[in-house]
C-alpha positions in Angstrom: -146.7 192.9 44.9 -145.2 192.6 41.4 -147.8 195.2 40.2 -146.7 197.5 43.1 -143.0 197.3 42.0 -144.1 198.0 38.4 -146.1 201.1 39.4 -143.2 202.4 41.6 -140.8 202.0 38.8 -143.0 203.7 36.2 -144.5 206.5 38.3 -141.2 207.6 40.0 -140.5 211.3 39.3 -136.8 210.4 38.9 -135.6 208.7 35.8 -134.9 205.0 36.2 -133.4 202.6 33.7 -131.8 199.2 33.8 -128.9 197.7 31.7 -127.8 194.1 31.5 -124.2 193.1 31.8 -123.7 193.6 28.0 -124.8 197.3 28.3 -128.1 196.7 26.6 -131.2 198.5 27.9 -133.8 196.3 29.4 -136.1 198.7 31.3 -136.8 202.4 31.3 -139.5 204.5 33.0 -141.4 207.6 31.6 -139.3 210.0 33.7 -136.1 208.7 32.1 -137.6 209.0 28.7 -138.5 212.7 29.4 -135.1 213.6 30.9 -132.9 211.8 28.3 -135.1 212.3 25.2 -135.1 208.6 24.4 -138.3 206.7 23.8 -138.6 203.2 25.0 -138.1 201.6 21.6 -134.9 203.6 20.9 -133.6 202.7 24.3 -134.1 199.0 23.9 -132.4 199.0 20.6 -129.4 201.0 22.0 -126.2 199.8 23.7 -124.0 201.8 26.1 -120.9 201.0 24.0 -122.5 202.3 20.8 -123.7 205.4 22.5 -120.1 206.2 23.6 -118.7 205.5 20.2 -121.2 207.8 18.5 -120.7 210.6 21.0 -124.3 210.6 22.2 -123.1 210.3 25.8 -120.0 211.9 27.2 -119.0 209.2 29.6 -120.6 206.1 31.1 -121.6 205.5 34.7 -122.5 201.9 33.7 -118.8 201.1 32.9 -117.6 202.7 36.1 -120.0 200.5 38.1 -118.7 197.4 36.3 -115.1 198.4 37.0 -115.5 199.6 40.6 -118.2 197.1 41.5 -120.0 199.7 43.7 -122.5 202.6 43.4 -121.1 205.5 41.3 -122.5 209.0 40.7 -121.4 211.3 37.9 -122.5 214.1 35.6 -123.1 212.8 32.1 -123.9 214.9 29.0 -126.7 213.2 26.9 -127.1 214.9 23.5 -125.8 218.1 25.1 -128.1 218.0 28.1 -126.3 217.5 31.4 -127.9 215.0 33.8 -126.8 213.5 37.1 -126.7 209.7 37.0 -126.3 207.4 40.0 -125.6 203.8 38.9 -126.0 200.8 41.3 -125.0 197.2 40.7 -127.6 194.4 41.0 -125.9 191.2 42.0 -127.0 187.6 41.3 -126.8 184.7 43.8 -123.1 184.3 43.1 -122.4 187.9 44.0 -121.6 188.9 40.4 -123.1 191.9 38.7 -126.1 190.9 36.6 -127.7 194.3 36.0 -127.0 198.0 36.6 -129.8 200.3 37.6 -129.4 204.0 36.9 -131.1 206.9 38.6 -131.3 210.0 36.4 -131.9 213.6 37.4 -132.0 216.7 35.3 -129.2 219.1 36.4 -131.2 222.2 35.6 -134.0 221.1 37.8 -131.6 220.3 40.7 -130.1 223.8 40.3 -133.6 225.3 40.4 -134.4 223.2 43.5 -131.2 224.5 45.2 -132.1 228.1 44.4 -135.7 227.6 45.6 -134.5 226.3 48.9 -132.0 229.1 49.4 -134.6 231.7 48.3 -137.2 230.2 50.7 -134.7 230.3 53.7 -133.6 233.9 52.8 -137.2 235.2 52.5 -138.3 233.5 55.8 -135.4 235.2 57.6 -136.6 238.6 56.4 -138.8 240.3 59.0 -141.6 241.7 56.9 -143.6 244.2 59.1 -147.3 243.7 58.8 -149.1 246.9 57.8 -152.4 245.7 59.2 -153.2 246.2 62.8 -155.5 243.6 64.4 -157.1 246.3 66.5 -158.2 248.0 63.3 -159.4 244.9 61.5 -163.1 244.8 60.6 -165.3 242.1 62.2 -165.5 239.0 60.0 -169.2 239.5 59.3 -168.4 242.9 57.7 -166.1 241.3 55.1 -168.1 238.9 53.0 -166.7 235.8 51.2 -164.8 236.7 48.0 -163.7 240.1 49.4 -160.1 240.4 50.6 -159.4 243.2 53.0 -156.3 242.4 55.0 -154.6 245.7 54.4 -155.5 248.9 56.3 -156.5 250.7 53.1 -159.0 248.0 52.0 -160.3 247.8 55.6 -161.2 251.5 55.4 -162.9 251.0 52.1 -165.0 248.1 53.3 -165.9 250.1 56.4 -167.0 253.0 54.2 -169.0 250.6 52.0 -170.8 249.2 55.0 -171.8 252.7 56.0 -173.0 254.0 52.6 -174.6 250.9 51.2 -177.9 251.5 53.0 -178.4 255.0 51.4 -178.9 255.9 47.8 -176.1 258.5 47.3 -174.3 258.2 44.0 -170.8 256.6 44.3 -167.8 257.2 42.1 -165.1 254.4 42.2 -161.7 255.6 41.2 -158.5 253.6 40.6 -156.3 251.9 38.1 -157.6 249.2 35.8 -158.0 245.8 37.4 -158.0 247.0 41.1 -161.3 245.3 41.8 -163.9 248.1 41.3 -166.6 245.6 40.2 -166.1 243.6 43.5 -166.9 246.8 45.4 -170.0 247.5 43.3 -171.3 244.0 43.9 -170.6 244.5 47.7 -172.5 247.9 47.7 -175.5 246.3 46.0 -175.4 243.2 48.2 -175.4 245.2 51.4 -178.0 247.7 50.1 -181.8 247.7 50.6 -182.0 247.1 46.8 -180.2 243.7 47.0 -183.4 241.8 45.9 -183.6 243.9 42.7 -181.3 243.9 39.6 -177.7 245.0 39.5 -177.1 246.1 35.9 -173.6 246.7 34.6 -172.6 248.5 31.5 -169.1 249.4 30.1 -169.4 252.9 28.6 -166.1 252.4 26.6 -167.1 249.0 25.2 -170.3 250.2 23.3 -170.1 252.4 20.2 -171.2 256.0 21.0 -174.1 255.9 18.5 -175.5 252.9 20.3 -174.8 253.8 23.9 -177.9 256.1 24.2 -180.3 253.4 23.1 -178.6 250.9 25.4 -179.0 253.2 28.4 -182.4 254.7 27.8 -184.0 252.3 25.3 -186.0 253.3 22.2 -189.5 253.5 20.8 -190.5 251.5 17.7 -189.4 253.1 14.5 -186.9 255.3 16.3 -184.2 254.4 13.8 -183.4 252.0 10.9 -183.1 248.5 12.2 -184.9 249.2 15.5 -187.1 246.5 16.9 -190.7 247.1 15.9 -191.9 246.8 19.5 -189.3 249.2 20.8 -187.1 248.2 23.7 -186.5 249.4 27.3 -183.0 250.6 28.2 -180.7 249.5 31.0 -182.0 252.2 33.3 -185.5 250.7 33.1 -184.2 247.2 33.6 -182.3 248.4 36.7 -185.5 250.0 38.2 -185.6 249.4 41.9 -181.9 248.2 41.9 -178.5 249.5 41.0 -176.9 250.5 37.7 -173.1 250.4 37.4 -171.6 252.7 34.7 -168.1 251.5 34.2 -165.5 253.7 32.4 -167.7 256.7 32.8 -164.9 259.0 31.7 -165.4 257.7 28.1 -169.1 258.8 27.9 -169.6 261.3 25.1 -170.5 264.8 26.1 -174.0 264.8 24.5 -174.9 261.7 26.6 -173.5 263.3 29.7 -176.3 265.9 29.5 -178.9 263.2 29.4 -177.3 261.3 32.3 -177.3 264.5 34.4 -181.0 264.8 33.8 -181.5 261.3 35.1 -179.5 262.0 38.2 -181.5 265.3 38.8 -185.0 264.2 37.9 -184.8 260.4 38.1 -186.5 260.0 34.8 -185.4 259.0 31.3 -186.8 259.4 27.8 -186.4 256.7 25.2 -184.8 257.4 21.9 -187.7 258.5 19.6 -190.0 258.8 22.6 -192.2 261.8 23.7 -192.8 261.0 27.3 -190.6 260.8 30.3 -190.4 257.5 32.3 -189.7 257.6 36.0 -187.0 255.3 37.3 -185.8 254.4 40.8 -182.1 253.5 40.6 -179.0 253.9 42.5 -176.1 255.0 40.3 -172.5 253.8 40.9 -169.9 254.8 38.3 -166.2 254.0 37.9 -163.2 255.2 36.0 -159.5 254.8 35.8 -159.2 258.4 34.4 -158.7 261.7 36.2 -162.1 263.3 35.8 -160.9 266.5 37.3 -158.4 266.9 34.5 -161.0 265.9 31.9 -163.3 268.7 33.3 -160.4 271.2 32.9 -159.9 270.1 29.3 -163.7 270.4 28.5 -164.0 266.7 27.9 -166.3 266.0 30.9 -169.1 268.1 32.3 -168.4 269.8 35.6 -172.0 269.6 36.8 -172.1 265.9 36.1 -168.8 265.3 37.8 -170.2 266.9 41.0 -173.3 264.8 40.8 -171.3 261.5 40.4 -168.7 262.5 43.0 -171.0 262.6 46.0 -169.3 259.6 47.6 -165.9 259.0 46.0 -164.0 255.8 46.8 -160.4 255.5 45.7 -159.3 251.9 45.4 -155.6 251.7 45.7 -153.4 249.6 43.3 -152.3 246.2 44.5 -148.7 247.3 45.0 -150.0 249.6 47.8 -152.0 246.7 49.5 -149.2 244.2 50.1 -151.1 242.5 52.9 -153.9 241.6 50.4 -151.5 239.8 48.0 -151.1 236.5 49.9 -154.9 235.9 50.6 -155.8 237.0 47.0 -153.1 234.6 45.6 -154.5 231.6 47.6 -158.1 232.5 46.7 -157.3 232.5 43.0 -155.2 229.3 43.4 -158.1 227.5 45.1 -160.6 228.8 42.4 -158.3 227.5 39.6 -157.8 224.1 41.4 -161.6 223.7 41.7 -162.2 224.8 38.1 -159.7 222.3 36.6 -159.9 219.6 39.4 -156.2 219.9 40.3 -154.3 220.2 43.5 -151.5 222.7 42.9 -149.8 224.6 45.7 -147.2 227.3 46.0 -143.6 226.4 46.9 -142.2 228.3 49.9 -140.9 231.7 48.8 -143.4 232.2 45.9 -145.8 234.3 48.0 -142.9 236.6 49.1 -142.0 237.1 45.4 -145.6 237.9 44.6 -145.5 240.5 47.3 -142.3 242.1 45.8 -143.8 242.4 42.3 -145.4 245.8 41.3 -148.5 244.3 39.6 -149.1 246.9 36.8 -152.3 245.0 35.9 -153.3 244.7 39.5 -155.7 242.0 40.7 -156.8 241.1 37.2 -153.2 240.4 36.2 -152.7 238.3 39.3 -155.8 236.2 38.7 -154.7 235.5 35.1 -151.1 234.7 36.0 -152.1 232.2 38.8 -154.6 230.4 36.5 -151.8 230.2 33.9 -149.4 228.7 36.4 -152.0 226.2 37.6 -152.7 224.9 34.0 -149.1 225.0 32.7 -147.0 223.9 35.6 -145.8 220.3 35.2 -145.8 219.7 39.0 -148.2 220.0 41.8 -145.8 222.5 43.5 -145.6 225.8 41.7 -142.0 227.1 41.8 -140.8 230.7 42.0 -138.8 230.1 38.8 -142.1 229.5 36.9 -143.4 233.1 37.6 -143.6 234.8 34.2 -142.5 238.2 35.5 -139.1 236.7 36.6 -138.0 236.6 32.9 -140.6 238.8 31.1 -139.8 242.0 33.1 -136.1 242.8 33.0 -136.6 245.9 35.2 -137.5 243.7 38.2 -135.2 240.7 37.5 -132.4 242.4 39.5 -134.6 243.2 42.5 -136.0 239.6 42.5 -132.6 237.9 41.9 -131.5 235.3 44.5 -128.2 237.1 45.0 -129.8 240.5 45.8 -132.3 238.9 48.1 -129.6 237.1 50.0 -127.6 240.3 50.3 -130.6 242.2 51.6 -131.2 239.5 54.2 -127.5 239.5 55.2 -127.5 243.3 55.5 -130.6 243.3 57.8 -129.2 240.6 60.0 -125.8 242.3 60.4 -127.3 245.7 61.1 -129.7 244.2 63.6 -126.8 242.4 65.4 -124.8 245.6 65.5 -127.7 247.4 67.1 -128.0 244.7 69.7 -124.4 244.1 70.6 -122.9 247.6 69.8 -119.4 246.3 69.1 -118.0 244.5 66.0 -116.3 241.9 68.3 -119.5 240.9 70.0 -121.6 241.0 66.9 -119.1 238.9 64.9 -119.1 236.3 67.7 -122.9 236.2 67.6 -122.9 235.9 63.8 -120.2 233.2 63.8 -117.8 235.1 61.6 -114.5 236.8 62.1 -114.3 240.4 63.2 -112.4 241.5 60.1 -115.1 239.9 57.9 -117.8 241.8 59.7 -116.0 245.1 59.4 -115.7 244.5 55.6 -119.3 243.8 55.3 -120.3 246.8 57.4 -118.2 249.0 55.0 -120.1 247.5 52.0 -123.6 247.9 53.5 -123.1 251.3 55.1 
């Protein structure tokens, strides 16, 4: 039992410390060290009276407990940091104070907690219409694990993928960077008749132009200085029988576009330095975050290649247009990070609603990175809304995400809803529990 008391004292999240009747420190836990900035040795060598004399603490709960002989709570400044301290007397057998135990809490954390609770209540009161319709939801077997399609827009995309996966038409994936184009490519390949063969991915923007041709089509021995003496097959040959994914196709140089067009027309390639054509059987899926139509107009992309690639275009919308996908994506990334780092973090109520309000300029990739960062940097198992980096990093959305503005939005919605129901200010005010004059003033503000 003694060990249990020791563990409770030391592992309490709140700061705990004990002083004897002379004001000398006799026990302190790790939380109190963290909050006050005192290590245990410094604490044991200190004395309440000396701390007051030196101005290290602004006032003393300890002395108030001795004077009033009861539990006392007060705000104390310790080295400029405000903390909330509750001091309680410990009496001996004679009923006299022998020790004083102090419970210490960081004021800033309490303020955040209060705001978190208010925010959670406000957001839960908001009626967020679900854009997805259950009647339009795909059957579960059509949405594989790792693919999130709660929104109508993603439902349509997955439905289309299920239809075109079994044929070999070229597919062009369009959308901003980070929207999940690679997830769709993997799904197309997984559902295709080529799923037992390779899926080869290449980023056309990541490889220098002078090396891209040899990467795609391979080379014969002696084709250029530094080439492997045995020659080497290209990625099209490696993908034979399977699928090749050409990411960032808009960055492919014009001279290579001609050779890619030949592959799509004749299904054969010629290695760099080679003299014979090699037949290949591949399904080509390409992707870009650029407007290929405009590139064609500017002469930076071949029109005939564009039409060859654009047989089945699939536009993947940005995350801000797929709000219903945000919550399941966030929980999926949270679970992955928890498993990766063997942790058990969870979101505080209200966090998901704020994630849904953010514009996500970096889309799904940004969300995945932010959530992993929160998991590894948060000091608590519960991830708070105040830890979200975009709350402070992006001043343009700080106002829209502020507690005051959210509360005002909630109040406005509730008031207008009551007015629609009760028609008169007198009845609506009674239902809201406020005076009629107060309701009239609020209606003037919101209307």
